[in-house]
N, CA and C of each residue as an Amber inpcrd file, in Angstrom:
protein
   570
   0.8440000  -1.1720000   0.0000000   0.0000000   0.0000000   0.0000000
   0.8980000   1.2470000   0.0000000   0.7350000   2.0690000  -1.0460000
   1.5480000   3.2840000  -1.1570000   1.0190000   4.3890000  -0.2530000
   1.9320000   5.2440000   0.1820000   1.5560000   6.4390000   0.9410000
   1.3510000   7.5790000  -0.0550000   0.1880000   8.2220000   0.0320000
  -0.1630000   9.3210000  -0.8720000  -0.1520000  10.6300000  -0.1040000
   0.4710000  11.6150000  -0.6840000   0.4970000  12.9700000  -0.1320000
  -0.2720000  13.8760000  -1.0820000  -1.3520000  14.4810000  -0.5810000
  -2.1340000  15.4320000  -1.3670000  -1.7660000  16.8300000  -0.8930000
  -1.1160000  17.5770000  -1.7660000  -0.7680000  18.9650000  -1.4850000
  -1.8830000  19.8160000  -2.0710000  -2.7790000  20.2400000  -1.2020000
  -3.9790000  20.9480000  -1.6260000  -3.7720000  22.4550000  -1.4940000
  -4.0550000  23.1790000  -2.5770000  -3.8790000  24.6310000  -2.5630000
  -5.0790000  25.2980000  -3.2180000  -5.8810000  25.9510000  -2.3960000
  -7.0230000  26.7160000  -2.9100000  -7.2140000  27.9330000  -2.0070000
  -6.9530000  29.1290000  -2.5290000  -7.0470000  30.3270000  -1.6900000
  -8.4700000  30.6950000  -1.2760000  -9.4650000  30.1420000  -1.9500000
 -10.8620000  30.4190000  -1.6130000 -11.6330000  29.1050000  -1.4640000
 -11.0690000  28.2080000  -0.7020000 -11.6270000  26.8720000  -0.5220000
 -13.0820000  26.9150000  -0.0700000 -13.4020000  27.8450000   0.7980000
 -14.7670000  27.9270000   1.3310000 -15.7960000  28.2530000   0.2490000
 -15.3450000  28.7500000  -0.9170000 -16.2440000  29.0920000  -2.0180000
 -16.2450000  28.0460000  -3.1360000 -15.5550000  26.9450000  -2.9290000
 -15.4160000  25.9450000  -3.9840000 -16.1440000  24.6550000  -3.6250000
 -17.3700000  24.5190000  -4.1030000 -18.1300000  23.2880000  -3.8560000
 -17.4010000  22.0820000  -4.4550000 -16.7760000  22.2800000  -5.6160000
 -16.0860000  21.1720000  -6.2850000 -14.9160000  20.6620000  -5.4450000
 -14.0520000  21.5630000  -5.0030000 -12.9060000  21.1200000  -4.2140000
 -13.3230000  20.6160000  -2.8440000 -14.3600000  21.1790000  -2.2720000
 -14.8600000  20.6630000  -0.9980000 -15.3250000  19.2170000  -1.1660000
 -16.0280000  18.9400000  -2.2520000 -16.5120000  17.5780000  -2.5100000
 -15.3420000  16.6140000  -2.7140000 -14.3350000  17.0330000  -3.4790000
 -13.1820000  16.1650000  -3.7290000 -12.4130000  15.8750000  -2.4410000
 -12.1480000  16.9190000  -1.6570000 -11.4180000  16.7330000  -0.3990000
 -12.2290000  15.8680000   0.5670000 -13.5050000  16.1510000   0.6680000
 -14.3620000  15.3590000   1.5610000 -14.3420000  13.8760000   1.1630000
 -14.3230000  13.6060000  -0.1240000 -14.3520000  12.2220000  -0.6190000
 -13.1110000  11.4320000  -0.2340000 -11.9760000  12.0960000  -0.0670000
 -10.7290000  11.3760000   0.2370000 -10.2910000  11.5040000   1.6910000
 -10.9670000  12.3640000   2.4430000 -10.6220000  12.5380000   3.8560000
 -10.8570000  11.2270000   4.6030000  -9.8660000  10.8240000   5.3730000
  -9.9790000   9.6060000   6.1690000  -9.5010000   8.3470000   5.4790000
  -9.1130000   8.4430000   4.2070000  -8.5770000   7.2540000   3.5310000
  -7.2410000   6.8570000   4.1670000  -7.0950000   5.5820000   4.4080000
  -5.8510000   5.0710000   4.9840000  -4.6800000   5.3560000   4.0430000
  -3.5730000   5.7980000   4.6080000  -2.3310000   6.0950000   3.8850000
  -2.4540000   7.2830000   2.9330000  -3.4290000   8.1510000   3.1710000
  -3.5730000   9.3810000   2.3850000  -3.4840000  10.5650000   3.3370000
  -2.4670000  11.3830000   3.1390000  -2.2860000  12.5900000   3.9490000
  -2.6440000  13.8010000   3.0990000  -3.5280000  14.6380000   3.6190000
  -3.9320000  15.8700000   2.9340000  -3.2990000  17.0440000   3.6730000
  -2.5320000  17.8360000   2.9390000  -1.9260000  19.0410000   3.5180000
  -2.5360000  20.2480000   2.8120000  -3.3380000  20.9950000   3.5480000
  -3.9730000  22.2060000   3.0350000  -2.9680000  23.3450000   3.1830000
  -2.3090000  23.6820000   2.0930000  -1.2170000  24.6560000   2.1540000
  -1.6750000  26.0400000   2.6050000  -2.8580000  26.4600000   2.1930000
  -3.3390000  27.7810000   2.6190000  -3.7110000  27.7910000   4.0990000
  -4.0860000  26.6580000   4.6400000  -4.3610000  26.5520000   6.0750000
  -3.0400000  26.5300000   6.8520000  -2.0640000  25.7840000   6.3360000
  -0.7720000  25.6590000   7.0160000   0.0820000  26.9260000   6.9190000
   0.0050000  27.6060000   5.7890000   0.9090000  28.7330000   5.5270000
   0.1550000  29.9740000   5.0530000  -0.7290000  30.5140000   5.8870000
  -1.5110000  31.6870000   5.4550000  -0.6520000  32.9160000   5.1590000
   0.5330000  32.9530000   5.7290000   1.4540000  34.0680000   5.4840000
   2.5270000  33.7000000   4.4500000   2.3810000  32.5190000   3.8370000
   3.3070000  32.0340000   2.8020000   4.7070000  31.7160000   3.3520000
   4.8370000  31.5320000   4.6500000   6.1200000  31.1820000   5.2630000
   6.2560000  29.6670000   5.3280000   6.6170000  29.0920000   4.2320000
   6.6740000  27.6360000   4.0840000   7.8720000  27.0710000   4.8380000
   7.6340000  26.0220000   5.6150000   8.7100000  25.3080000   6.2900000
   9.2950000  24.3010000   5.3050000  10.3960000  24.6670000   4.7070000
  11.0040000  23.8140000   3.6800000  11.3650000  22.4520000   4.2530000
  11.9890000  22.4340000   5.4340000  12.3970000  21.1630000   6.0220000
  11.1920000  20.2610000   6.2950000  10.1320000  20.7930000   6.8770000
   8.9370000  19.9890000   7.1590000   8.3320000  19.4440000   5.8700000
   8.2280000  20.2960000   4.8570000   7.6450000  19.8660000   3.5880000
   8.5030000  18.8060000   2.9090000   9.8160000  18.9400000   2.9990000
  10.6970000  17.9170000   2.4180000  10.5640000  16.5980000   3.1680000
  10.3790000  16.6620000   4.4770000  10.2100000  15.4470000   5.2730000
   8.9500000  14.6860000   4.8570000   7.8220000  15.3890000   4.7410000
   6.5880000  14.6910000   4.3590000   6.6430000  14.2380000   2.9040000
   7.2940000  15.0040000   2.0690000   7.4580000  14.6330000   0.6710000
   8.3250000  13.3870000   0.5380000   9.3710000  13.3090000   1.3250000
  10.2760000  12.1640000   1.2940000   9.5460000  10.8660000   1.6580000
   8.5970000  10.9440000   2.5880000   7.8570000   9.7640000   3.0480000
   6.8160000   9.2650000   2.0480000   6.3660000  10.1520000   1.1650000
   5.3010000   9.8000000   0.2230000   5.8420000   9.0140000  -0.9640000
   4.9760000   8.1710000  -1.5170000   5.3140000   7.4570000  -2.7430000
   4.5570000   8.0280000  -3.9420000   3.4020000   8.6360000  -3.6640000
   2.6020000   9.3060000  -4.6780000   2.3090000  10.7110000  -4.1610000
   2.5460000  11.7000000  -5.0130000   2.2890000  13.0920000  -4.6450000
   1.2460000  13.6470000  -5.6110000   0.2650000  14.3300000  -5.0390000
  -0.7740000  14.9510000  -5.8540000  -0.7990000  16.4450000  -5.5710000
  -0.6310000  17.2260000  -6.6270000  -0.8290000  18.6690000  -6.5290000
  -2.3020000  18.9110000  -6.8380000  -3.1240000  19.1220000  -5.8230000
  -4.5450000  19.3600000  -6.0540000  -4.8280000  20.8500000  -5.9380000
  -5.4310000  21.3980000  -7.0020000  -5.6610000  22.8410000  -7.0390000
  -6.6520000  23.2090000  -8.1340000  -7.2430000  24.3960000  -8.0030000
  -8.0180000  24.9090000  -9.1270000  -7.0390000  25.3210000 -10.2260000
  -7.4850000  25.2560000 -11.4420000  -6.6450000  25.6270000 -12.5810000
  -6.8240000  27.1200000 -12.8260000  -5.9480000  27.9180000 -12.1980000
  -5.9980000  29.3810000 -12.2670000  -5.0870000  29.8930000 -13.3760000
  -5.6270000  30.6170000 -14.3030000  -4.8290000  31.2310000 -15.3690000
  -3.8080000  30.2520000 -15.9400000  -4.2780000  29.0330000 -16.2150000
  -3.4730000  27.9940000 -16.8530000  -2.3210000  27.5160000 -15.9720000
  -2.4870000  27.6380000 -14.6890000  -1.4510000  27.2140000 -13.7560000
  -2.0810000  26.9130000 -12.4030000  -1.2830000  27.0510000 -11.3620000
  -1.7410000  26.7770000 -10.0030000  -1.8090000  28.0740000  -9.2020000
  -2.4750000  28.0600000  -8.0510000  -2.4880000  29.2350000  -7.1890000
  -1.0750000  29.5840000  -6.7050000  -0.8580000  30.8280000  -6.3100000
   0.4980000  31.2920000  -5.9870000   1.1960000  30.5510000  -4.8550000
   0.4760000  30.0910000  -3.8470000   1.1420000  29.4020000  -2.7430000
   1.7120000  28.0580000  -3.1920000   1.0140000  27.3530000  -4.0730000
   1.5570000  26.0910000  -4.5860000   2.7880000  26.3590000  -5.4440000
   2.7540000  27.4110000  -6.2300000   3.9430000  27.7630000  -7.0320000
   5.1240000  28.0810000  -6.1200000   4.8540000  28.8230000  -5.0460000
   5.9370000  29.1310000  -4.1050000   6.4420000  27.8530000  -3.4280000
   5.5230000  26.9520000  -3.1050000   5.9140000  25.6720000  -2.5130000
   6.8690000  24.9450000  -3.4660000   6.5110000  24.8700000  -4.7380000
   7.3680000  24.2080000  -5.7320000   8.7300000  24.9020000  -5.7980000
   8.7190000  26.2260000  -5.8640000   9.9650000  26.9870000  -5.9750000
  10.8950000  26.7660000  -4.7850000  10.3380000  26.6770000  -3.5810000
  11.1630000  26.5930000  -2.3700000  11.4930000  25.1630000  -1.9490000
  10.5070000  24.2910000  -1.9860000  10.6860000  22.9460000  -1.4400000
  11.5060000  22.0570000  -2.3720000  11.3300000  22.1980000  -3.6680000
  12.0640000  21.3610000  -4.6230000  13.4390000  21.9740000  -4.8890000
  14.2640000  21.9440000  -3.8710000  15.5700000  22.6030000  -3.9030000
  16.5940000  21.8690000  -4.7600000  17.4680000  22.6670000  -5.3570000
  18.6400000  22.1580000  -6.0610000  19.4950000  21.3880000  -5.0550000
  19.9520000  20.2000000  -5.4440000  20.7660000  19.3830000  -4.5470000
  19.9340000  18.4860000  -3.6450000  18.6230000  18.7140000  -3.6170000
  17.7290000  17.8330000  -2.8490000  16.7390000  17.1550000  -3.7990000
  16.0470000  17.9580000  -4.5950000  15.0540000  17.4130000  -5.5210000
  15.6160000  17.1880000  -6.9250000  16.6370000  17.9350000  -7.2880000
  17.2270000  17.8110000  -8.6240000  18.6730000  18.2840000  -8.5770000
  19.3710000  18.0700000  -9.6690000  20.7830000  18.4580000  -9.7390000
  21.6690000  17.4570000  -9.0130000  22.9540000  17.7660000  -8.8840000
  23.8780000  16.8580000  -8.1930000  23.3820000  16.5650000  -6.7710000
  23.2120000  15.2960000  -6.4670000  22.7330000  14.8860000  -5.1450000
  21.2250000  14.9710000  -4.9850000  20.5350000  15.5050000  -5.9740000
  19.0870000  15.6790000  -5.8820000  18.3200000  14.4410000  -6.2950000
  18.3300000  13.4400000  -5.4380000  17.7210000  12.1540000  -5.7710000
  16.5950000  11.7540000  -4.8090000  16.1750000  12.6420000  -3.9370000
  15.2380000  12.2610000  -2.8800000  13.8070000  12.0450000  -3.3660000
  13.5160000  12.4180000  -4.5830000  12.1780000  12.2100000  -5.1440000
  12.1810000  11.1690000  -6.2750000  13.3390000  10.6350000  -6.5510000
  13.5030000   9.7000000  -7.6620000  12.5090000   8.5460000  -7.5820000
  11.8520000   8.2940000  -8.7190000  10.9030000   7.1960000  -8.9280000
   9.5760000   7.3340000  -8.1850000   9.3450000   8.4580000  -7.5190000
   8.0300000   8.6900000  -6.9250000   7.0620000   9.0640000  -8.0470000
   5.7870000   8.8700000  -7.8110000   4.7530000   9.2430000  -8.7750000
   4.1850000  10.6020000  -8.3860000   3.8180000  11.3860000  -9.4010000
   3.2400000  12.6980000  -9.1420000   2.2410000  13.0380000 -10.2490000
   1.2270000  13.7950000  -9.8840000   0.2290000  14.2340000 -10.8490000
  -0.5040000  15.4430000 -10.3040000  -1.2330000  16.0950000 -11.1850000
  -2.1120000  17.1960000 -10.8050000  -3.5330000  16.6680000 -10.7120000
  -4.2720000  17.1340000  -9.7280000  -5.7180000  16.9140000  -9.6460000
  -6.3070000  18.3190000  -9.6720000  -6.9420000  18.6560000 -10.7800000
  -7.3700000  20.0370000 -10.9690000  -8.8710000  20.1500000 -11.2020000
  -9.3620000  21.3310000 -10.8800000 -10.7360000  21.6900000 -11.2040000
 -10.6800000  22.9160000 -12.1030000 -11.6200000  22.9860000 -13.0310000
 -11.6860000  24.1640000 -13.8960000 -13.1490000  24.5360000 -14.1150000
 -13.3940000  25.8170000 -14.1590000 -14.7360000  26.2910000 -14.4710000
 -15.1040000  25.9640000 -15.9010000 -14.1080000  26.0210000 -16.7820000
 -14.3340000  25.7030000 -18.1910000 -14.5550000  24.2190000 -18.4080000
 -15.3280000  23.9000000 -19.4100000 -15.6080000  22.5080000 -19.7510000
 -14.4270000  21.8860000 -20.4860000 -14.4520000  20.5720000 -20.6280000
 -13.3890000  19.8820000 -21.3710000 -13.2910000  20.3940000 -22.7990000
 -14.4360000  20.7460000 -23.3910000 -14.4640000  21.1990000 -24.7800000
 -13.7150000  22.5240000 -24.9730000 -13.5870000  23.3130000 -23.9310000
 -12.8700000  24.5900000 -24.0660000 -11.3600000  24.3950000 -24.1190000
 -10.8970000  23.1880000 -23.7540000  -9.4670000  22.8980000 -23.7610000
  -9.1290000  22.0140000 -24.9500000  -8.6650000  22.6160000 -26.0250000
  -8.3000000  21.8870000 -27.2310000  -8.1130000  22.8650000 -28.3780000
  -7.6500000  22.3810000 -29.4980000  -7.3730000  23.2380000 -30.6560000
  -8.5750000  24.0590000 -31.0790000  -9.7580000  23.4830000 -30.9870000
 -10.9790000  24.1700000 -31.4100000 -11.6470000  24.9340000 -30.2660000
 -11.1770000  24.7620000 -29.0700000 -11.7920000  25.4000000 -27.9050000
 -11.2500000  26.7980000 -27.6480000 -11.9120000  27.4870000 -26.7750000
 -11.5410000  28.8580000 -26.4250000 -10.1150000  28.9620000 -25.8790000
  -9.6420000  27.9290000 -25.1870000  -8.3220000  27.9730000 -24.5720000
  -7.1850000  27.4880000 -25.4710000  -7.5160000  26.9720000 -26.6590000
  -6.5760000  26.6320000 -27.7280000  -5.5830000  25.5070000 -27.4380000
  -5.4670000  25.0820000 -26.2150000  -4.5250000  24.0250000 -25.8560000
  -5.2440000  22.9980000 -24.9930000  -4.7490000  21.7670000 -25.0130000
  -5.3090000  20.7270000 -24.1540000  -4.7950000  20.9110000 -22.7310000
  -5.4670000  20.2910000 -21.7920000  -5.0030000  20.3120000 -20.4030000
  -3.6020000  19.7120000 -20.3240000  -3.3710000  18.6210000 -21.0370000
  -2.0410000  17.9860000 -21.0270000  -0.9730000  18.9840000 -21.4820000
  -1.2570000  19.7360000 -22.5260000  -0.2790000  20.7270000 -23.0110000
  -0.0700000  21.8380000 -21.9840000  -1.1410000  22.2970000 -21.3850000
  -1.0380000  23.4010000 -20.4270000  -0.3430000  22.9880000 -19.1280000
  -0.3630000  21.7050000 -18.8200000   0.2950000  21.2200000 -17.5980000
   1.7430000  20.7850000 -17.8280000   2.2680000  21.0100000 -19.0230000
   3.6430000  20.5740000 -19.3120000   4.7040000  21.1420000 -18.3700000
   4.5720000  22.3690000 -17.8600000   5.5670000  22.8210000 -16.8760000
   5.6050000  21.9370000 -15.6180000   4.4650000  21.4250000 -15.1940000
   4.4310000  20.5140000 -14.0440000   5.0830000  19.1830000 -14.4100000
   4.7900000  18.7130000 -15.6160000   5.3860000  17.4560000 -16.0840000
   6.9030000  17.5840000 -16.1780000   7.3830000  18.7070000 -16.6800000
   8.8270000  18.9120000 -16.7850000   9.4740000  19.0410000 -15.4090000
   8.7710000  19.6660000 -14.4750000   9.2710000  19.7470000 -13.0970000
   9.4450000  18.3420000 -12.5340000   8.4600000  17.4920000 -12.7510000
   8.5390000  16.1070000 -12.2830000   9.7270000  15.3890000 -12.9320000
   9.8860000  15.5620000 -14.2280000  10.9980000  14.9150000 -14.9470000
  12.3430000  15.3810000 -14.3980000  12.4690000  16.6790000 -14.1660000
  13.7160000  17.2270000 -13.6160000  14.0210000  16.6020000 -12.2580000
  12.9750000  16.3060000 -11.4900000  13.1310000  15.7090000 -10.1590000
  13.1590000  14.1810000 -10.1960000  13.2540000  13.6170000 -11.3930000
  13.3590000  12.1740000 -11.6010000  12.1070000  11.4240000 -11.1350000
  10.9620000  12.0980000 -11.2040000   9.6910000  11.5230000 -10.7860000
   8.9240000  11.0090000 -12.0000000   7.9600000  10.1470000 -11.7530000
   7.0890000   9.6100000 -12.7930000   5.8040000  10.4360000 -12.8120000
   5.5990000  11.2000000 -13.8760000   4.4230000  12.0610000 -13.9760000
   3.2750000  11.2950000 -14.6110000   2.1310000  11.3120000 -13.9300000
   0.9290000  10.6650000 -14.4440000  -0.0340000  11.7310000 -14.9490000
  -0.9220000  11.3860000 -15.8750000  -1.8890000  12.3670000 -16.3810000
  -2.7620000  12.9240000 -15.2540000  -3.2300000  14.1340000 -15.4590000
  -4.0230000  14.8310000 -14.4530000  -5.4110000  14.2320000 -14.2950000
  -5.9090000  14.3090000 -13.0800000  -7.3220000  14.0760000 -12.8100000
  -7.9630000  15.4460000 -12.9540000  -8.8760000  15.6070000 -13.9120000
  -9.4320000  16.9220000 -14.2380000 -10.9450000  16.9030000 -14.1000000
 -11.4360000  17.6680000 -13.1520000 -12.8750000  17.8660000 -13.0030000
 -13.2040000  19.1970000 -13.6680000 -13.8130000  19.1250000 -14.8440000
 -14.0880000  20.3100000 -15.6600000 -15.5290000  20.7770000 -15.4940000
 -15.7590000  22.0260000 -15.8930000 -17.1090000  22.5680000 -15.9030000
 -17.7060000  22.7640000 -14.5280000 -16.8730000  23.1010000 -13.5540000
 -17.3460000  23.1710000 -12.1690000 -18.3080000  24.3290000 -11.9010000
 -18.2990000  25.3510000 -12.7380000 -19.2090000  26.4810000 -12.5180000
 -20.6730000  26.1030000 -12.7350000 -20.8860000  25.0440000 -13.5200000
 -22.2660000  24.6530000 -13.8320000 -22.5480000  23.1790000 -13.5280000
 -21.7180000  22.5530000 -12.7400000 -21.8890000  21.1230000 -12.4710000
 -23.0840000  20.8980000 -11.5380000 -23.8420000  19.8600000 -11.8140000
 -24.9800000  19.5190000 -10.9550000 -24.4570000  18.8200000  -9.6980000
 -25.2500000  18.8360000  -8.6570000 -24.8810000  18.1470000  -7.4110000
 -24.6910000  16.6520000  -7.6670000 -25.5290000  16.0980000  -8.5250000
 -25.4260000  14.6700000  -8.8420000 -24.1040000  14.3590000  -9.5440000
 -23.7500000  15.1460000 -10.5600000 -22.4860000  14.9190000 -11.2690000
 -21.2810000  15.1890000 -10.3760000 -21.3990000  16.1560000  -9.4890000
 -20.3100000  16.4410000  -8.5530000 -20.1070000  15.2520000  -7.6150000
 -21.1810000  14.6780000  -7.1300000 -21.0740000  13.5110000  -6.2470000
 -20.4380000  12.3280000  -6.9690000 -20.8220000  12.1190000  -8.2230000
 -20.2360000  11.0370000  -9.0270000 -18.7380000  11.2800000  -9.2280000
 -18.3650000  12.5120000  -9.5410000 -16.9540000  12.8560000  -9.7610000
 -16.1390000  12.7080000  -8.4850000 -16.7030000  13.1080000  -7.3560000
 -16.0020000  12.9690000  -6.0760000 -15.7850000  11.4940000  -5.7430000
 -16.7770000  10.6700000  -6.0020000 -16.6310000   9.2290000  -5.7700000
 -15.5600000   8.6420000  -6.6880000 -15.5130000   9.1290000  -7.9250000
 -14.4980000   8.6750000  -8.8830000 -13.0900000   9.0740000  -8.4020000
 -12.9870000  10.2720000  -7.8340000 -11.6990000  10.7300000  -7.2970000
 -11.2540000   9.8260000  -6.1430000 -12.1680000   9.4850000  -5.2840000
 -11.8520000   8.5850000  -4.1700000 -11.3580000   7.2300000  -4.7080000
 -12.0730000   6.6730000  -5.6780000 -11.6670000   5.4060000  -6.2850000
 -10.2880000   5.5240000  -6.9270000 -10.0380000   6.6720000  -7.5600000
  -8.7540000   6.9320000  -8.2100000  -7.6180000   6.8840000  -7.1870000
  -7.8010000   7.5420000  -6.0440000  -6.7640000   7.5240000  -5.0120000
  -6.5600000   6.1270000  -4.4390000  -7.6250000   5.3850000  -4.2730000
  -7.4970000   4.0080000  -3.7970000  -6.6970000   3.1830000  -4.7970000
  -6.9450000   3.3910000  -6.0790000  -6.1820000   2.6880000  -7.1200000
  -4.7130000   3.1180000  -7.0840000  -4.4490000   4.4070000  -6.9380000
  -3.0680000   4.8830000  -6.8350000  -2.3630000   4.2620000  -5.6310000
  -3.0890000   4.1250000  -4.5540000  -2.5310000   3.5860000  -3.3120000
  -2.2910000   2.0800000  -3.4000000  -3.2210000   1.3400000  -4.0170000
  -3.2190000  -0.1140000  -3.9030000  -2.7670000  -0.8890000  -5.1370000
  -2.7580000  -0.2670000  -6.3060000  -2.4480000  -0.9880000  -7.5400000
  -0.9740000  -1.3790000  -7.6150000  -0.7270000  -2.5410000  -8.1960000
   0.6520000  -2.9840000  -8.4000000   1.3550000  -2.1750000  -9.4780000
   0.5900000  -1.7240000 -10.4760000   1.1590000  -1.0070000 -11.6160000
   0.4500000   0.3330000 -11.7640000   1.2390000   1.3910000 -11.8850000
   0.6750000   2.7220000 -12.1070000   1.1460000   3.2530000 -13.4510000
   0.2490000   3.2070000 -14.4170000   0.5160000   3.7580000 -15.7410000
  -0.7360000   4.4850000 -16.2010000  -0.5910000   5.2720000 -17.2460000
  -1.7530000   5.9480000 -17.8170000  -2.8080000   4.9290000 -18.2250000
  -2.3790000   3.8220000 -18.7840000  -3.3060000   2.7940000 -19.2370000
  -4.0260000   2.1290000 -18.0650000  -3.2980000   1.8290000 -17.0010000
  -3.9200000   1.1400000 -15.8670000  -4.8700000   2.0340000 -15.0990000
  -4.7510000   3.3470000 -15.2780000  -5.6020000   4.3040000 -14.5640000
  -6.6530000   4.9490000 -15.4560000  -6.7030000   4.5570000 -16.7240000
  -7.5370000   5.2200000 -17.7200000  -9.0060000   5.3430000 -17.3100000
  -9.5580000   4.3500000 -16.6690000 -10.9720000   4.3810000 -16.3170000
 -11.3180000   5.4600000 -15.2850000 -10.3120000   6.0280000 -14.6280000
 -10.5560000   7.0200000 -13.5960000 -10.4830000   8.4510000 -14.0980000
 -10.0300000   8.6180000 -15.3280000  -9.9550000   9.9650000 -15.8750000
 -11.3240000  10.3710000 -16.3740000 -11.7890000  11.5150000 -15.9100000
 -13.1370000  11.9870000 -16.2530000 -13.1980000  12.4760000 -17.6850000
């Protein structure tokens, strides 16, 4: 059973029914630790040593966040900038994250159709998340495709409940499966 670390970053969590549903669905799962970065670091004073310690213990890392301006909220970006240090996460001696799995779990107000060549956003989610994928590669991590809950501005309560249950199943699969590949996880991508 793998240990999963969910690094959750949402500056307006209390206003996000989608993220509340996703977090609620995974709260209490065995071997899943949720770290609410905005709760832990409201002044953005990140404890690099503490974050590296919990990161070192995890086998799967999830950056869970709303998809803001084609990226993540500022505290998660600062976390990446500070915690993934040269000589620890990458570069000479930077092997402490090697072979761990990592992915984004994102929510977007826009629908899936808005992300693509013909959509308003002109690029796919996979293309827009390439900086995260490259960060993982630099840190010698295995990047998995994102879990993307789209269309959250107009999602029905029923569809939100189904998506939250799917997210829970996805984390259980990440935790318990012998093999983690895009193909083995395909049924969990919305």
